C-alpha positions, 0 to 999 in steps of 0.5 A: 266225338264220333266213333271213328275218332274214338277208334283212332284215338284209342289206337294211337294213344296206346302205341309204343315205339323204339326207333325212328321218329314219332312220325315215321313210326305212327305211319309204319304201324298205322299203315300196316294195322289199317290195312289188315282191319280193312281186309277183315272188316269189309262192310263193317261185318268183322267178327268181334273175336277176330278183331280182338285177336288183331288187337291182342297180337298187333296192338297190345304188345306195343301198350304200356298198360302199366303206365296207362293203369297208373295214369288212370288211378291218379291220386288212388295210387298212394298206398296201393297194395301190389296184389290190388295193382296187378289185379287192376293192370289186368282189368285194364289190359282186358278192357282195352282189348275189347274197347279197341276192337269195338272202336276199330271196327268203325274203320272202313278205309278212310284216308289218313294223313300224318303230319310231322311237326318240328321236334327240338333235338334235346326234347323228349316230347313230340307231337304228331298231327293226324287228319282223317279225310271223311267223304261225307263231312269235315275232316277230323284233326287230332294231335297225338303227344309222344314222350321218349322214355330212358330207353329211347322208345317213343310212347304216345301218352295222349290224344287231343281232339277238339281241345279235349285230352282223352287220357285226362277225360278217362282219368277223371272218370276212373278216379271219381268211380274209385272215390265213389265205390272203391278200387275193387269194384272199379276193377270188377267193372273193368273186367266185366266190360271186357 
């Protein structure tokens, strides 16, 4: 998976939205964010600190870090102590800021098209297709999976590219690592990557 595809996956897999349809919201948030990144990342020369600040202020308020953290823990959530959970969630938060900032530095103004797919009026799940237009290669198609929470907000819970679920892939990596070395070590590893 190329770096730009990974950047879009990380960006959209983390957003939560409180109104409108997933299609409308992904358009609004995506347009604003990528306009800002294009300004600071001219010729791919944005300062990492500047990108982290954009991520921290523009993206992190919309990320359900707790939900992502618990999904990443998988089977290891059983018997989890509160202090360990809080520390892991904090590590995931720091890791996501750094990961998103690094990945989003790959965006240099490519055209992005959002395609609305039908949503059943009684469904709490939706999909938005995104096409990234590449000038020097084939277009990249992705599907962002949304779920609607009890408060009516829409949250992206997964992105599927080339038939691969990013959430599932990362969850397998983290749960395997926890089984090998334990939660405390994985928590420290995530913090050290931030």
